[in-house]
Structure formats: structure tokens, C-alpha cells
N, C-alpha and C positions, 0 to 999 in steps of 0.2 A: 504494500500500500504506500502510495506517495505521501511524504510529509509535505508540509506547506512551504514556508519561506524561511531561509536562513540568512542572517546578516553576519558578515565576516569582517574582522579587522585584525591587523597585525602590527607589531613593533617590537623592537628589542626592549626587554624589560630589565630593571624598572624604567618607566618612562622618564626621559631626561628633564622634562619641563611640566610644571603643574598645569599650564594651559592646554597641553596635550590631553591630560586626564579629563579636563572639562569637555574637550571635543569628543573623546571616547564616551564619556558619560552621556552626552547629548544623543549620541547614536544608540546607546543602550536604552535610553528613555524612549526614543522613537520606536525602537524594536518592541519594547514592552507594551507601548500604547497600541500597537498593531498586532500584538500576540505573535510576533515573529520569534523564531529561535535566534540565539546570538552566540557567536564563538569568537574568542580572541586567542591569537597564537603569537608565540615569540619566534625564535630562530628555527623552530621546527617547520616553519613555512618553507624552508629551502630543502626539505628532505627529498623531494622528487626532482630537484634540479641536478643535472649531471655535473660531475666534477670538472669536465671539460669546459662547460659553460661558466661554472663558478670561477675557474681559473681565468677564463677569457674576460670576464666582467669584474675582476677583482678590484680594478681602479674605479669602477662605476657600478657599485653594488645595487643601485636603484634599477639597473637593467635586469639583473637577475631577479630582483623583487617583482618587477613587472611581469616576468615570465612565470615566476613561482605562483603568483596569485591566480593566474589562468589555470595552471595545473590543479590548484586547490579547488577552484570553482568547478572544474570538470569532475573532480573526484567527488565532491559533495552532491552534485547532480546525479552521479552514478550511484551514490548511496541511497537515493530516493527522494531528495528534496525536489519539489516542483519548481522552485525559483530560488536562486542564490544571488545575493547582493554583496558587492564589495564596497567598503568605504575606507579610505585612507585614515590613519590615526589622527591626522590634522584636518579631517572633514568635520565641520561644525554645523549641526542642524539647529537653527535658531527659531524655526517655525514648525515644530513637529506635527502639530495638528493640521497643517496645510500641505505637508510633504507626502504626496500620494504617488506610489509607483505607477508609471504609465502602463497602458495595456499594449504590450509589445513583446515579441519573442526575446528581445534583448534591447539594451539601451546603454548609452554612454552619457557622461556628464557634459555640460556646456561651459566652454571657456570664452569669456569676453574679456580679453586682456587689454587693459588701458595703460599706455605709457607715452612718454614724450619722445618726439623725434629729435633730430640734431638741431632743428630750428626751435626747439622747445614747444612745439605744437602737439597737442594731445591727439593720439591715434588709437583706434580700436582694432584689435585683431581677433576675429571671431573663429574659434576652433572647437574641437571636442577634447575631452580629457578622460583619463582612466582613474582618477581619484574616486570616482563613483562609477560603478558598472553593475548592470543587472542582466542575468541570463536565465531564461526559462528552459525547462526540459525540451529537448528536440529542436533547439534553435539551430539555425544554419550557419551562424557566424563564429562561434567559439572555436571549433576545431580548425576552421580556416585561419583564424587569427593566431592560434597556437602554432600551427604549421608554418605560417608566414614569418612570425617572429623568430621561431627557432632557426629557420633557414637563414634569415638575415644575420643573426648573430654568428652562426656557424661559418657563413661564407665571408663575413666581413674581415678584412685584413688591416684596416686602419683604425684610427681613433673613433670612438662611439660617444655621441653626446648622451647625457642622462635621459633624454626624451626619445632615444632612438627607436624603441619598439612601443613606446607609450604614446603621448600626444602627437608626436611627429608622424608616426606610421598611421595612427588612427585618423588623424585629420586628413592625410593623403587619401586614405580609403574612403573616408566620409565625403570628401569633395567629389569622388567619382560615383559612389553608390548611394549617398544620402542615408546613413545609418539612423535608426531611431535615436532620439535624444531626450533625456530627462532634463528639460529646459530649466527647471528650477534647482538643479544640482550644479551650482556655480563654482567659479574659481575667482578669488579676489587677488588682483595684482597689488603690489606695494602701494601704489597711488590710491587705490580704492580702499585698502585697509586703513591708510592714514586718514582718508576722508571720513570713513565711518567712525574712526576713533575720535575725530575732531567734533566739537560741539556744533560747528557750522556745516556739518557733513551734507545736509539736505541740499545746500546751495553749491556744493563742490562741483566744479566743471568735470572732474574725473568721474564722480559718481553719476552725474547727470548723463554723461556720454555712455557710461556702462548701461544705465537703465534704458536709454534710447536705443541701444544696439541689442538689447536682450528681448527675446520673444516673451519671456515670462518673468515675473518678479521672483528673485531667488528665495528659496526656503532654507537652503543650506549651502555651504561653500567650503572649498578647500582653502586653508589659510597659509599655504606655502611654507611649510617648516624648513624646506631646503634653503629658502632665501633668508629665513630667520637665522639659520645656522651660519650663513655667510654675513650676518649682521647688516643685511639690507633692510630688514624690518626689525624694529625694536620690540622687546618684551612688553613694554608699556603700550605700544600701539596695538599689538595683538590682544592684550588683555582688554583694552578699551574697545576694540573692535568686537570682541565677544560680548561685552556688556551692551554695546549700542546697536548691534545688528538687528535685533528684533524691533527696536525703536525706529530705526531707519526704514526697514522694509515691511514691517507689519503695522506699527502704530501710527506711522505718518500718513 
């Protein structure tokens, strides 16, 4: 008998930042509200990744992580779950009552990335991301994605960017085939995080541009822990963004 829905997250434990725990807790709350099963994994996430790929991605472990999550999702579907959802550990759901999974065989997250160009003019880059992914039983995309990602890693002989088989590959595929997208599963760029963290966020040009380019108002978003690690986004901005997200996108 098929089980219902499983939500999966993973990160090396203990979590290095308290705000990551807030993000994970928000996903657990959302899962509980919807009566979904929830699973959190540490380094055992990589159990099914070959040593060859682990060695090849040693300098960019995020690439191995992107592949490992796909293996895990496939395994849990094989165990009998009807639907499996992946959320990164830095994915924060600030409107759980409004965040409803779309009716599709699979879905990717929506990235509307706002940044300044060399003339300091704001630009939007609309893509898809894998910080949120959903796959149903018997979907046509997961096996294809795993095969494509594995072959790209195996055949690559040069440097690989962190997004090699994640947003870069998925956006390229999406531009051709138009994958289903969970439009309110967003990703906040540093400029948007700063805007939300700021008291005057509603009038922020960066936030206004993001909203203009978004199909749907976000209910949750990836908060870019990798950029936080690079000190591009401050802990205070992340914390204030977490506090203010619901006020900006739900209460305003």
C-alpha cells in the first residue's frame, strides 16, 4: 500500500547556525500541518553516491549533494511513498498555511534572482532551482534527471561550478521543456534578503522588481546559506529576514 507524502531535509549535524534550525523547524511545522511524514538525514545522505563521484566532486561537495538527494528521493518513492518533497536546510516556509503543493507529477522551485549590473542597475534573472523539489510516483523526469546529471559529472574533465547539475542544468532543461514549477517556493538573493530585513522593505526597488517578475507571491524561500558562508549576507540580515518575511509577503 502506498504511503502518502514524505518531506526530506539534510545537513551535517549539529547545524552550524541557529537560523538554520529555524528554517528546518518551519519545514517540520508545515509537514505536521499537512500530516506529511518528515525525515532528516546527516552524512548518510551520501551512502549511495559512488566513491568515484565523491572523489571527483571533493572540491565542490554541493554537486555530490545535488546528486545524492535525487538518489534518496528515488529510493523513498521505491519504498512506497506516493510523493516525496525535498527542501534544503536553508529553505524557510514563512506562510505554511498558504504553501500548497501543486498538482503535478513533479515540480521545481522558482528563482527570481535580483542583482545589480556593472552600471548599478537592478536586473532580474528568472530561473528554476532545486532547493525545493517534488516528485510523484511514476513521474517521467526523475530518472532522466539522475541519468543526465550522473553522465555530466562522469564525462566532465574541467572545473565544475557549484550549480553544475543543480540550477544551471535544471534551468537549461526548463527553458526547453517548461518543467512544472512550484511558483511560491522562492529563492531570495542578497539584495532581496537585505530589503526584507530592512524596515522600509515594502518600498525597496529590489523587492518590488522581484514581486513584479514573480508569477506568485512567495510562501517560502531558500535563504542562500552558501552566500552567508562567504559573508555576502550577514547573520543579522538573515535573522531579520526570517522575522519580517511573513510581514512583507502575507500581512502587507
